[in-house]
C-alpha positions in Angstrom: -3.5 -18.5 -29.9 -6.8 -20.0 -29.2 -8.8 -19.6 -26.4 -8.2 -23.1 -25.4 -4.3 -22.2 -25.6 -4.7 -19.4 -24.0 -6.4 -20.8 -20.6 -4.0 -23.1 -20.4 -1.5 -20.7 -20.4 -3.3 -18.7 -17.9 -3.9 -22.0 -15.6 -0.3 -23.0 -15.8 0.5 -19.6 -14.9 -1.5 -19.5 -12.0 -0.1 -22.9 -10.5 3.7 -21.5 -10.6 2.7 -17.7 -9.6 2.8 -18.3 -6.1 6.2 -19.6 -5.7 7.5 -17.7 -8.0 6.0 -14.1 -6.7 7.2 -15.1 -3.0 10.7 -15.9 -3.9 10.7 -12.6 -6.3 9.4 -10.4 -3.6 11.9 -12.0 -0.5 14.7 -11.0 -3.3 13.4 -7.7 -3.6 12.9 -7.3 0.4 16.6 -7.6 0.5 17.7 -5.7 -2.7 20.1 -2.7 -1.9 20.0 -0.1 -4.9 23.3 1.9 -4.5 22.0 4.3 -6.8 18.8 5.3 -4.9 20.9 6.6 -2.1 19.8 10.6 -0.9 22.2 11.7 1.2 22.2 15.7 1.0 18.3 15.8 1.2 18.2 13.5 3.8 20.5 15.4 6.1 18.2 18.6 5.1 15.0 16.5 6.1 16.8 15.4 9.8 17.7 19.1 10.1 13.7 20.1 9.8 12.7 17.4 12.2 15.3 17.5 14.6 15.5 21.2 15.2 11.9 21.8 16.2 12.3 18.4 18.6 15.3 20.2 20.3 13.8 23.4 21.1 10.7 21.8 22.4 13.2 19.6 24.7 15.4 22.9 25.6 12.3 25.3 26.2 10.3 22.5 28.5 7.6 22.8 25.5 8.4 19.2 24.6 4.3 17.9 23.6 4.7 21.0 21.0 7.9 20.5 20.1 6.7 16.5 19.3 3.5 17.7 17.7 5.9 19.8 15.2 8.8 17.3 14.6 6.0 15.3 13.6 4.9 17.4 11.2 8.0 18.4 9.8 8.9 14.2 9.8 5.9 13.3 7.5 7.2 15.9 4.8 10.9 14.5 5.4 10.5 12.1 2.8 8.5 14.0 0.4 11.3 16.3 0.0 13.5 13.3 -0.8 12.9 12.8 -4.8 12.0 15.0 -7.5 13.2 18.1 -8.9 12.7 21.7 -7.1 9.9 22.6 -8.7 7.8 19.4 -8.3 9.0 18.8 -5.0 7.6 22.4 -3.6 4.5 22.3 -5.1 4.0 18.5 -3.5 5.4 19.6 -0.5 3.0 22.4 -0.2 0.4 20.4 -1.1 1.2 17.6 1.2 1.1 20.1 3.8 -2.4 21.1 3.5 -3.3 17.8 3.6 -1.9 16.8 6.6 -3.2 19.9 8.5 -6.9 19.5 7.3 -6.4 15.5 7.9 -5.3 16.0 11.5 -8.0 18.6 12.3 -10.6 16.1 11.2 -9.3 13.4 12.4 -8.8 14.8 15.6 -12.0 16.2 15.6 -13.1 12.2 14.9 -11.4 10.6 17.6 -13.7 10.6 20.5 -16.5 8.7 17.9 -15.1 4.9 16.9 -17.5 4.6 14.0 -17.0 8.0 12.2 -13.6 8.3 12.4 -13.5 4.2 11.0 -15.4 5.5 8.1 -13.1 8.4 7.6 -10.1 6.6 7.6 -11.7 4.5 5.1 -12.9 7.5 2.5 -9.1 9.3 2.9 -8.0 5.7 2.3 -10.1 5.4 -0.9 -9.2 8.5 -2.0 -5.4 7.8 -1.5 -5.4 4.8 -3.5 -7.3 6.8 -6.3 -4.8 9.1 -6.7 -2.2 6.9 -7.8 -3.6 7.8 -11.4 -2.6 11.5 -11.2 0.8 10.9 -10.4 3.4 9.5 -7.8 3.7 12.8 -5.8 -0.4 12.9 -6.0 -0.6 9.6 -4.1 2.4 10.7 -1.7 0.2 13.5 -0.5 -2.7 11.0 -0.1 -1.0 8.9 1.9 0.3 11.2 4.1 -2.8 12.8 5.0 -3.4 9.7 5.8 -1.3 9.1 7.6 -2.1 12.1 9.9 -5.4 11.4 10.0 -5.5 8.0 11.7 -2.8 9.2 14.0 -4.9 12.0 15.4 -7.8 9.9 15.4 -5.9 8.0 18.8 -6.3 11.6 20.8 -9.6 12.8 22.3 -9.1 16.6 21.6 -11.7 19.4 21.9 -12.4 21.4 18.7 -9.7 24.2 20.3 -7.0 21.3 20.9 -7.6 19.8 17.6 -7.1 23.1 15.5 -4.1 23.4 17.8 -2.4 20.2 17.2 -3.2 20.9 13.3 -1.8 24.0 13.6 1.3 22.7 15.1 1.8 19.5 12.5 1.4 22.6 9.4 4.3 24.2 10.9 6.5 21.6 11.1 5.4 20.9 7.5 6.0 24.5 6.5 9.4 24.3 7.5 10.6 21.6 5.7 9.1 23.1 2.8 11.4 26.6 3.9 14.1 24.5 3.6 13.6 22.9 0.2 12.9 26.7 -1.1 16.3 28.0 0.2 18.6 27.9 -2.9 21.6 27.2 -0.8 20.3 24.0 0.1 18.5 22.6 -2.9 19.4 19.1 -4.6 19.7 20.4 -8.1 17.4 17.9 -9.9 17.4 20.1 -12.8 15.9 19.4 -16.3 19.3 18.6 -17.3 20.1 15.6 -14.9 16.9 14.2 -15.3 17.7 14.3 -19.3 21.1 13.0 -18.5 19.3 10.0 -16.5 17.6 8.7 -19.4 20.2 8.9 -21.8 22.3 7.3 -19.6 19.1 4.4 -19.3 19.0 4.2 -22.8 22.7 3.8 -23.0 22.4 0.6 -20.8 19.2 -0.1 -22.7 21.1 -0.3 -26.0 23.3 -3.0 -24.5 20.6 -5.6 -23.1 17.2 -4.5 -24.1 15.8 -7.9 -23.0 17.4 -7.1 -19.1 14.1 -6.0 -16.7 16.5 -3.9 -14.9 17.4 -1.9 -18.0 13.6 -1.5 -19.3 12.3 -0.4 -15.7 14.4 1.9 -15.4 14.5 3.6 -19.1 10.8 3.7 -18.2 10.8 5.4 -15.1 13.3 7.7 -15.9 11.3 8.9 -19.1 8.3 9.3 -17.4 10.2 11.1 -14.3 11.7 13.5 -17.3 8.6 13.9 -18.5 6.8 15.0 -15.0 9.7 17.5 -15.0 9.6 19.2 -17.9 5.9 19.4 -17.6 6.4 22.1 -14.9 9.6 23.3 -16.2 10.2 27.1 -15.1 12.7 27.3 -17.5 13.0 29.9 -20.6 11.2 29.3 -23.3 14.0 28.6 -25.7 15.5 26.2 -23.2 12.0 24.1 -22.6 11.6 23.9 -26.1 15.4 22.1 -26.6 14.5 20.0 -23.3 11.3 18.8 -25.0 13.1 17.8 -28.1 15.5 16.0 -26.0 13.0 14.6 -24.4 11.0 13.5 -27.8 14.1 12.2 -29.0 14.5 9.8 -26.2 11.5 8.4 -26.7 12.1 8.0 -30.4 15.6 6.4 -29.7 13.6 4.3 -27.1 10.9 3.0 -30.1 13.7 2.6 -32.8 16.0 0.6 -30.5 13.3 -1.8 -29.7 12.6 -2.8 -33.1 16.4 -2.6 -34.3 17.3 -4.8 -31.3 14.3 -7.6 -31.7 15.5 -8.0 -35.5 19.3 -7.9 -34.4 18.4 -10.6 -31.4 16.6 -12.6 -34.7 19.5 -12.9 -36.4 21.3 -14.2 -33.1 18.7 -16.8 -32.6 19.1 -18.0 -36.4 22.9 -18.5 -35.8 24.5 -17.6 -32.7 28.1 -18.1 -33.9 28.1 -16.3 -37.0 26.0 -13.5 -35.8 26.6 -13.0 -31.8 29.9 -11.1 -31.8 29.1 -8.6 -34.6 25.6 -7.6 -33.0 27.4 -7.0 -29.4 29.9 -4.8 -31.4 27.0 -2.8 -32.8 24.8 -2.3 -29.8 28.2 -1.1 -28.2 29.2 1.5 -30.4 25.1 2.8 -30.1 25.9 2.6 -26.2 29.0 4.5 -26.6 27.1 7.1 -28.7 24.2 7.4 -26.3 26.7 8.2 -23.5 28.7 10.9 -25.2 25.1 12.6 -25.7 24.2 11.7 -21.8 27.5 13.8 -21.3 27.1 16.5 -23.7 23.6 17.3 -22.0 25.0 17.1 -18.4 28.4 19.0 -19.1 26.5 22.3 -20.6 29.0 21.4 -23.8 28.7 20.3 -27.5 29.1 16.7 -28.0 32.7 15.3 -28.8 33.0 14.6 -32.4 31.2 11.5 -33.0 31.5 11.4 -36.8 34.5 8.4 -36.2 31.7 6.7 -33.9 29.1 6.7 -37.0 31.7 5.5 -39.5 32.3 2.3 -37.6 28.8 1.8 -36.7 27.8 2.3 -40.4 30.4 -0.2 -41.6 29.6 -2.8 -38.9 26.0 -2.7 -39.9 26.8 -2.2 -43.7 29.1 -5.9 -43.5 26.4 -7.0 -41.3 23.7 -6.8 -44.2 26.0 -7.5 -46.9 26.8 -10.8 -45.4 23.4 -12.3 -47.5 21.7 -10.2 -49.5 19.1 -13.0 -50.0 18.2 -12.8 -46.3 15.3 -10.1 -46.2 15.8 -9.7 -42.2 19.3 -8.8 -42.9 17.9 -6.1 -45.1 15.3 -4.7 -43.1 18.2 -3.8 -40.4 19.3 -1.6 -42.5 16.2 0.6 -42.7 15.6 0.6 -39.0 19.1 1.3 -38.3 18.3 4.3 -40.6 15.5 5.5 -38.6 17.5 4.7 -35.1 20.5 6.5 -36.5 18.7 9.9 -37.5 17.1 9.8 -34.0 20.3 9.7 -32.6 21.9 12.4 -34.9 19.0 14.6 -33.8 19.6 14.0 -29.9 23.1 14.5 -30.7 22.7 18.2 -32.6 19.8 19.4 -29.8 22.5 18.7 -26.9 25.0 20.2 -28.8 23.5 23.5 -28.3 20.7 24.9 -26.7 20.2 27.8 -29.2 17.3 28.0 -30.9 16.5 25.1 -33.9 15.1 25.5 -36.8 12.5 27.5 -38.5 9.1 25.4 -37.2 6.8 23.8 -39.8 4.5 26.2 -41.7 1.7 23.7 -39.7 2.1 22.8 -36.2 -0.1 20.6 -34.2 -2.0 23.0 -31.9 -1.7 22.1 -28.5 -5.2 22.0 -26.4 -5.9 24.9 -24.4 -8.5 23.6 -22.3 -7.5 21.7 -19.4 -9.6 18.9 -19.9 -8.3 18.2 -23.4 -4.7 17.5 -21.8 -3.7 13.9 -21.6 -2.5 14.3 -18.5 -5.2 16.3 -16.9 -5.7 15.2 -13.4 -9.3 16.3 -12.8 -10.2 14.6 -15.9 -8.2 11.5 -15.1 -9.7 11.3 -11.8 -13.4 11.4 -13.2 -12.5 8.8 -16.3 -11.5 6.6 -13.2 -14.4 7.0 -10.8 -15.7 3.6 -12.7 -15.6 -0.3 -11.5 -13.6 -0.6 -15.0 -10.9 1.5 -13.7 -8.2 -0.8 -11.9 -7.0 1.8 -9.9 -10.7 2.1 -8.7 -10.8 -1.5 -7.9 -7.6 -1.1 -5.8 -8.9 1.6 -4.1 -12.0 0.0 -3.0 -9.6 -2.7 -1.9 -7.4 -0.6 0.4 -10.5 1.1 1.7 -11.9 -2.2 3.1 -8.7 -3.0 4.4 -8.2 -0.2 5.9 -12.0 0.0 7.5 -11.1 -3.9 8.9 -8.1 -2.2 10.4 -9.3 0.8 12.1 -12.4 -0.9 13.2 -9.4 -3.3 15.2 -7.7 -0.4 16.1 -10.6 1.6 17.9 -11.5 -1.6 19.7 -8.5 -3.4 20.4 -7.0 -3.1 24.0 -3.5 -2.8 22.9 -2.3 0.2 23.3 -0.9 2.7 20.5 -3.0 0.4 17.9 -3.0 2.8 15.2 -0.5 1.4 13.9 -2.5 -1.5 12.3 -4.3 0.6 10.1 -0.7 2.9 9.2 1.0 -0.4 8.4 -1.9 -1.4 6.2 -1.6 1.4 4.5 1.8 1.3 3.5 2.0 -2.3 2.7 -0.9 -2.2 0.5 0.2 -1.5 -3.2 -1.8 -1.9 -6.4 0.4 -4.9 -7.6 1.3 -7.8 -6.3 4.8 -8.0 -5.6 5.2 -5.0 -4.2 2.9 -5.7 -1.6 4.5 -8.5 -0.3 7.9 -7.2 -0.8 6.9 -4.0 1.4 4.8 -6.5 3.5 7.9 -9.2 4.3 10.6 -5.6 4.5 8.1 -3.8 7.0 7.3 -6.6 9.0 11.2 -7.8 9.3 12.7 -3.9 9.8 10.0 -3.0 12.3 10.7 -6.5 14.5 15.0 -5.4 14.2 14.3 -2.0 14.7 12.1 -2.6 18.1 14.9 -5.4 19.3 17.7 -2.9 18.8 15.9 -0.1 20.2 15.6 -1.9 23.4 19.2 -3.2 23.2 20.0 0.1 22.6 18.1 2.0 25.5 19.0 -0.9 27.9 23.0 -0.4 27.3 22.6 3.5 27.3 21.4 6.0 29.7 18.6 7.7 27.6 19.1 11.3 28.8 17.3 14.0 26.0 20.5 15.0 24.6 21.6 11.4 23.5 18.1 10.5 22.3 18.2 13.8 20.2 21.8 12.3 19.0 20.2 9.2 18.5 17.3 10.5 16.8 19.3 12.6 14.3 21.6 9.6 13.5 18.3 7.2 12.8 16.3 9.7 10.9 19.1 10.4 8.6 19.5 7.0 7.5 15.9 6.7 7.5 15.5 9.2 4.7 19.0 8.0 2.9 17.7 4.7 2.4 13.9 4.8 2.0 14.3 4.1 -1.8 17.6 2.0 -1.5 16.0 -0.6 0.8 12.6 -0.9 2.3 13.8 -3.0 5.1 16.5 -0.9 6.3 14.2 1.9 6.2 11.6 0.4 8.1 14.4 -0.5 10.3 15.7 3.2 11.3 11.8 4.7 10.8 10.9 2.3 13.9 13.5 3.5 15.7 12.9 7.1 15.3 9.5 6.8 15.9 9.6 4.8 19.2 12.3 7.2 20.5 10.2 10.2 19.4 7.3 9.1 21.3 9.1 8.5 24.9 9.9 11.5 24.8 6.1 12.0 26.2 6.8 9.6 28.6 5.4 6.6 27.1 8.0 3.7 28.3 10.1 2.7 25.4 9.8 -1.2 26.5 5.9 -0.9 25.8 6.5 0.9 22.2 8.6 -1.1 21.3 6.1 -4.5 22.0 3.5 -2.7 20.7 5.0 -1.3 17.4 6.3 -4.7 16.3 2.8 -6.6 16.9 0.8 -3.6 15.3 2.8 -4.4 12.6 2.6 -7.7 12.3 -1.5 -7.4 12.8 -1.8 -4.9 10.2 0.7 -6.0 7.3 -0.5 -9.3 7.8 -3.8 -7.7 6.8 -2.9 -6.2 4.0 -0.9 -9.7 2.7 -3.8 -12.0 3.7 -6.5 -9.5 1.6 -4.2 -9.5 -1.6 -3.7 -13.4 -1.3 -7.7 -13.8 -1.3 -7.9 -10.6 -4.1 -5.0 -10.7 -6.4 -4.2 -9.6 -9.4 -1.8 -11.0 -12.2 -1.5 -8.0 -14.4 0.8 -9.8 -16.8 -2.3 -11.6 -18.0 -4.2 -8.4 -18.4 -1.4 -6.3 -20.9 -2.5 -7.4 -24.1 -6.5 -7.1 -23.0 -6.0 -3.5 -21.8 -3.8 -2.2 -24.5 -6.3 -3.8 -27.2 -8.8 -1.6 -25.5 -7.1 1.0 -25.5 -6.4 1.3 -28.8 -10.3 0.4 -29.6 -11.7 3.3 -27.7 -8.9 5.2 -29.2 -10.5 4.1 -32.9 -14.1 5.3 -31.3 -12.9 8.3 -30.1 -10.9 9.5 -33.5 -14.0 8.4 -35.4 -16.3 10.6 -33.4 -13.9 14.0 -34.0 -13.5 13.0 -37.3 -17.1 12.6 -38.1 -17.6 16.2 -36.9 -14.8 17.5 -39.7 -16.8 15.3 -42.1 -20.3 16.5 -41.2 -20.4 19.7 -39.0 -23.9 19.5 -38.1 -23.1 15.7 -36.6 -21.3 17.3 -34.3 -22.1 16.2 -30.7 -19.9 17.5 -28.0 -21.5 15.0 -25.2 -21.0 11.9 -27.4 -17.4 13.1 -27.8 -16.6 13.9 -24.1 -17.5 10.7 -23.6 -15.5 9.0 -26.3 -12.8 11.2 -24.8 -13.3 10.0 -20.9 -13.0 6.5 -22.2 -10.0 6.7 -24.1 -8.6 8.6 -20.7 -9.9 5.5 -18.6 -8.5 2.9 -21.2 -5.3 5.0 -21.0 -4.6 4.6 -17.6 -5.5 0.8 -17.4 -3.0 -0.2 -19.7 -0.3 1.9 -18.5 -0.7 0.9 -14.9 -1.1 -2.5 -16.4 2.0 -2.9 -17.9 3.9 -0.4 -14.8 2.9 -3.3 -12.2 3.6 -6.5 -14.8 7.0 -5.2 -15.1 7.0 -5.8 -10.8 6.1 -9.2 -11.4 8.1 -12.2 -11.2 10.0 -13.0 -14.7 8.5 -16.3 -14.8 5.7 -14.6 -16.1 6.8 -13.4 -19.3 5.0 -10.6 -21.8 7.0 -8.6 -24.6 8.0 -5.7 -22.3 9.2 -3.5 -24.2 6.5 -3.9 -27.2 4.0 -3.4 -25.1 5.7 0.1 -23.7 6.0 1.1 -27.3 2.8 0.5 -28.4 1.4 2.2 -25.3 3.7 5.2 -26.2 2.8 5.4 -30.1 -1.2 5.2 -28.9 -0.3 8.4 -26.5 1.1 10.1 -29.4 -2.0 9.2 -31.6 -4.1 10.5 -28.2 -1.9 13.9 -28.6 -2.9 14.1 -31.8 -6.7 13.4 -31.6 -6.7 16.0 -28.7 -5.6 18.6 -31.1 -8.0 17.9 -33.7 -10.9 18.1 -31.4 -9.3 21.6 -29.9 -8.8 22.8 -33.5 -13.1 21.7 -33.7 -13.8 24.0 -30.4 -11.7 26.6 -32.3 -13.4 27.1 -35.5 -16.7 26.4 -34.5 -17.6 27.5 -38.0 -16.3 25.1 -40.4 -16.9 24.0 -43.9 -17.8 20.0 -44.2 -14.8 17.4 -45.6 -16.1 14.9 -47.1 -13.5 13.6 -49.5 -11.6 12.7 -45.7 -14.1 9.9 -45.2 -11.8 7.0 -46.7 -8.7 8.4 -45.1 -10.5 8.4 -41.8 -12.0 4.8 -41.9 -8.4 3.6 -43.2 -7.0 5.0 -40.1 -9.6 3.8 -37.6 -9.4 0.1 -39.4 -5.7 0.0 -38.9 -6.4 0.7 -35.3 -9.0 -2.2 -35.1 -6.8 -4.4 -36.9 -3.8 -3.8 -34.2 -6.3 -4.1 -31.1 -7.5 -7.4 -32.5 -3.7 -8.7 -33.5 -2.7 -7.5 -29.7 -5.4 -9.2 -28.0 -5.7 -12.7 -29.8 -2.0 -12.4 -30.3 -2.1 -13.3 -34.7 0.0 -11.7 -37.1 -0.6 -8.0 -39.1 -2.2 -8.2 -42.1 -0.5 -5.2 -44.3 -1.7 -2.0 -44.2 -3.4 0.1 -46.4 -1.9 2.9 -48.7 -2.4 5.8 -46.7 0.5 7.4 -49.2 -2.3 7.2 -52.2 -4.8 8.6 -49.8 -2.9 11.2 -48.9 -1.5 12.3 -52.8 -5.1 12.0 -53.2 -6.1 14.7 -50.7 -3.0 17.2 -51.3 -4.4 17.2 -55.0 -8.2 18.2 -53.6 -6.3 20.6 -51.3 -4.6 22.5 -54.0 -7.9 22.9 -55.8 -9.0 24.5 -53.0 -6.6 27.3 -51.9 -8.6 29.9 -54.3 -12.1 28.3 -54.4 -12.7 27.8 -51.0 -10.2 29.5 -48.7 -12.2 27.9 -45.4 -12.3 24.3 -46.8 -8.3 24.5 -47.9 -7.3 25.6 -43.9 -9.4 22.7 -42.3 -8.2 20.3 -44.7 -4.3 21.5 -44.6 -4.7 20.9 -40.8 -6.6 17.5 -40.7 -3.5 16.3 -43.3 -1.2 17.3 -41.3 -2.2 15.5 -38.5 -3.2 12.7 -40.5 0.2 12.3 -41.3 1.5 12.3 -37.6 -1.1 9.5 -37.0 0.0 7.5 -40.0 3.8 7.4 -38.9 2.6 6.5 -35.5 0.6 3.6 -37.4 3.5 2.8 -39.6 5.5 2.1 -36.2 3.0 0.3 -34.5 2.6 -2.2 -37.8 6.8 -2.8 -37.2 6.9 -3.4 -33.4 4.1 -6.0 -34.1 5.4 -7.6 -36.9 8.5 -8.3 -35.3 6.9 -9.4 -32.2 4.8 -12.3 -33.8 7.6 -13.1 -36.9 9.8 -13.5 -33.4 7.5 -15.6 -31.7 7.0 -17.8 -35.0 10.7 -18.4 -35.6 10.6 -19.3 -31.7 8.1 -22.3 -31.8 9.3 -23.2 -34.9 12.8 -23.7 -33.4 11.5 -25.5 -30.8 9.3 -27.8 -32.9 
């Protein structure tokens, strides 16, 4: 597509963007996801909140009880999701962050402008931490929340330390409840993998459904995070990792396979629609059987009959028209998908050690900076205006400084709810911001009105207030991920009643809470309207940049193999940092675009799979760099020059094809290059053992990269062929 056509698409997209986004956000604000209800952990978190509050009321130390309960409340939501190991680590770090932030906030409380600057700084850090993980962002938000609240009180240094200590005690009490095995929510590696395969089954049945696409993306990402912190034995961890790898391979193969099938349906609906539906349903059944095997610790039901039926269906479809090259290509893509399904079935059926490993395995980088998801390296890479996360952090900091200024100089009581509302409403993507803004305002207003009616008809004794607190807190925690409007409703009641324990009139609290929420939420929405980002317009550009910087990083590393004397650690480090920056930008762009209204079309499946393949290549290049560091004395490999440049050229070609939405030209014949280098490697076995070893490793990883390139080539060819046929049909 040319620039003029692209500009027309962008301008027309903007005209319809606002209304579509508002309609989508309004619908999402009232959407109730029953699968996201958290019952057991919400009761545990509620107990951690209610017990210190009840003890404080019973012993007459109400203020202390409220402070400890406040610390427990802030950590209660942190403990609701993720697996045990991730949850404990996140809660411990959040406890420390809350305590330190509370102490800093209390010390800065008497000084308006320093406290405003600190709120802006803390918000900037919280906004930037999204590049590390969802858990890191939660730690940042909870720490900023504690800082804001404690700036409201004029405390002496000793009082500030004591208040921070009380919050820490409440937070650690919640951590303790999560540690006790009897109360653990068993979000094990098995259950996460089960969810991933269940999501793949839904995806197989309808790969174009936006909810299925989002769910697969979320489940695979959460499973990967879980396995990265797994405490399982080495044997089990290896099997779990293999299951995750096969899940990723299945999604990739499914994307290509279903795209081809969809092209056949588009070509002749009456002829192919029912047959395609039956094929996909059979694949769905196989995936559900694998998921059941992972969950039940048992071998899978004999799936031979399922595969026989599936093989027959595909064979009949392919043989319908032997002159149709699309039908013939289905057999090739089905073969790849079937092999991944079989591999996943085999691993799921048994957690015993697998077959002997290959003689050559990719060396996993031992240095932390050479891990693709290293937190510190990711943060450093994103300290740039070119980072979407960095720009969001700046926007959040500006909003929070404005909100904090209003708060510190406002005559409204407890106006710290203004920056708190802005903090929790403003999100990196437009739709989430609008959705949370609408949900928070509606939920808060209804919650305040309900509290007023409740306390009007019920005598507010401490016992009754504690019972109400227990009910609304458990409801708030249980509904946090299911519906944000309902969460806001119940959390508003909880906060108003909690503060009423320290002699603050409930009627005033209700009024202030509503006014402050409207001001803070409205400010966040206004800033996003003035500074919007439509990520679907940037997806292709960001993925193209990802491939380009990856190409440069690969070339720089391989040049050190070709000519060891040219090794430049600083240049390689800079290229690695650039590649990491563009990786986070590309992933963030796709994730945010998935949350935009469906009117904004981009090829969600293809783009996600391209990113997955790019990550695989990046991990391979990191292994190449790790080998350089482990083998500082190595012979030159001039024989790999042509292969290196061919791989780099393929990456450049793909980047251009994605950026300009053009068909992909045929890739070079890598098979011949590999065969020539294999012959050279055999010659070096006895004449130069050092060169033989290094070349063997380079060839092994090159095969991995070439495999990834072939997959990307299939993805792009399928994508643009489908687009071309759609355009032809419309004409």
